[in-house]
N, C-alpha and C positions, 0 to 999 in steps of 0.2 A: 504494500499500500504506500509505503514511504517512497519507494522507487517511482511508483506511479504518480505522485504527487510531485517529485522532483522534475520528472519527465515534462509534466503539465506546465510548471514554472518556467523550464527551460525554453520549451516551445512557444509560450506567449512572450518570453523575452526576445527570441529570434524574431519571432514575426514583428514585434513592435520596433526592434531596432532597424528590421528591413524598412520600414515605413519611412525612416529617417535617411536612409541609404541611396536615395535617388537624387542628391543635390540640391533639391529645391529650398531647404532651409539654409544650406550655406550660401546660396545665392543671395538670399534676402539679408543673411548677416553681413555679406559684403557690402550689400548697397547701404545698410547703415553705418558701418566701418568708414564708407566713402566719405560721409559727411564730414567726419573729424579731420580728413584730408583737405576738403575743399572750402568747407565752412570759414576757416581763418582768414583766406582770401577776400571773402564776402564781408566779413566783420567790419572792415575798415570803413565799407560804404553803406552798410545795413545796420550795423550794431551786432552784438552778440546774440541777441534773441532772434531778429529777423534773418540773420545768416543761417540760424538752424531751422527755423520755421518754414523757410523758403524750401527745404527738402521734402515737406510733407507731400505735396503733388508728386514729387519723384518717388517716393516710397509707395503712395498710393498706386502710382502706374506699374511700379515693380509688382507689387503685392497682386494687381489685377492679371498681370502677365502669368505670374506663379499659378493663380488660381486657374486661369485658362490651361497651363501645361498641365496643372494635375488633373484637371477633368478630361481633357482630351488627349493626354501623352500617358500620363501615369496610370489612372484609373483603368482604363481598357486594357493595360499590360498586367497589372497588380491585383485589380478587382478592388472591392472594399473590404476592409480589415475591421473584424470586430474583436474588441478587447474583453477581457474577463474582468470579473468584480475586483479583484486584487490590483489589477492594472489601472482600472478606473480609480480606485480609492488612492492609489499611489499619485495619480495625476493630479487628482483634486488636490491633495496634500501639497503637491509641487506649486500649484497653482497660487495656493493660500500662502505658502511662504514667499513666493517670488513678489506678490502683491505687497506683502509686507514689508520686505526688504527695499522694494522700490521706492515706497514711501519714506522709509528711513533714509535711503541713500539722497533722495531728492531734498528731504530736510537739511542733512548734512552737508550737501552741495550748496545749498542757500547761505548756511552759516559760514561754510569756508569762504565764499565770496564775499560776504558782508563783514567778518571779522578781519583784524589785521594780520593774524597769524596764518591766515589762508591764502598764503602766497608760496610761490617756489615749490620746495619739496615737500612742503605739508600737503599742499592740496593734490600734488602729483601722486604721493604714495596712498593718499586717501582714494582717489579714483582708480589707480591700480588696485588697491584691495577690493574695491567694489566690483570691479570687473571680474578679477580672479575667484570671488566668492560666488558670483552669478553663474559664471561658465561652469565652475565646478560643481555647482548644485545641478545645474541642468545636464552635465554628464552623468552625474548619479542616478537622478530619477528617470532621465531617459534612456539611460544605458548605452550612451553614445561616448566612445573613448576619445574621438577627436575634439570633442567640446572642451576636454581639459587642455587639449593642446591650444586651442584657440583662447583660452583664457591666458595661458602663459603668454602666448603671443601679443594678445592685446594690452595685458596689464603690463608687460614688458616694453610695450612700445611708449607708454606714457613716461617710464623710467628713462629710456633710452633717448626720447624727445627731449626731455628736461636737461638731460646730460648734455645733447648736441647743443642746446640753447645756452646753457651756462659755461660750456667749455668752449664751444667755437662760434657763439652768436648766431646760431642758425635761426633765422625767423620762424615767428609763430611757434615757439617751443618745438620747434622740429616735427610738428604734427603732420603737415603736409608730405614728409618723407617717410615717416614710420608708419602711418596710417595708411598713405596711399599703396605702400608695399604690402602690407596686412591685408588690404581689401583686395588687391589683386591675387594675393596667394589663396585666400580663402574663396574668391570668385572661381579661379581656376581649378580647386579642388571640387567645387560645386559642379562646375560644367563637366569635368571630367567624370564625376560620378553619375550625371545625367546621362551623358552620351553612352557610358559602360551599361548603365541600367536598360536603356533604350535596344542597344544591341544585344543584350542578355535576355530581353523580354520581347521578342517580335511579336507584333499583333497576331491574334489567331486567324488563320484563314478559314474560308467555307469548309474545305475538306477536314480541317483539325476540328472544326466544332461538330461536322456530321461525325467523325470518328468517336469524338468523346460521347455524342448522344447515342451512337450505338452500342457503346461499352459502358454506359453509365449504370 
């Protein structure tokens, strides 16, 4: 009985991980990271708030494209995935934790910008910690190992960017460099996974559907 339960849990884990292995989420993450690379150039003309808010339509367009891709490319090849009660419970817990953390991080971010100690390495390390914690939790609850790597990559980006700024005087705290490279890496990983998924899961042909129907 114990072996059966382990098999069920492992099967559920594999099915869930497969749903994140088509590159769609990676491409969405890369579009958000891209903001940190481009927004500093716009802040001179638009201010810190609008230089970030202007990306909302861009994110919306990317999200709609990803929805179309999921519906017309992913779903016909992978079908609809149904999760068990344990997985649903875990996802509910993950959602609650992430919402709470986002509120806490938002408040800490406001305090860091307002208070005099919220400059230089203080705010850099704070944001690096936020990103690392968020991606580590996502990697744990979603069973996606590469999210841990993304957390290290992006949290390290804040640190490397600040080091470039304070050591070599690189503009905009080095964000265009470190996050431009990070966005490119994550996008290429997502694109590679999407292409690999499509190649490994061709659309079923009429002959295949007829054969499955005769042997169902």
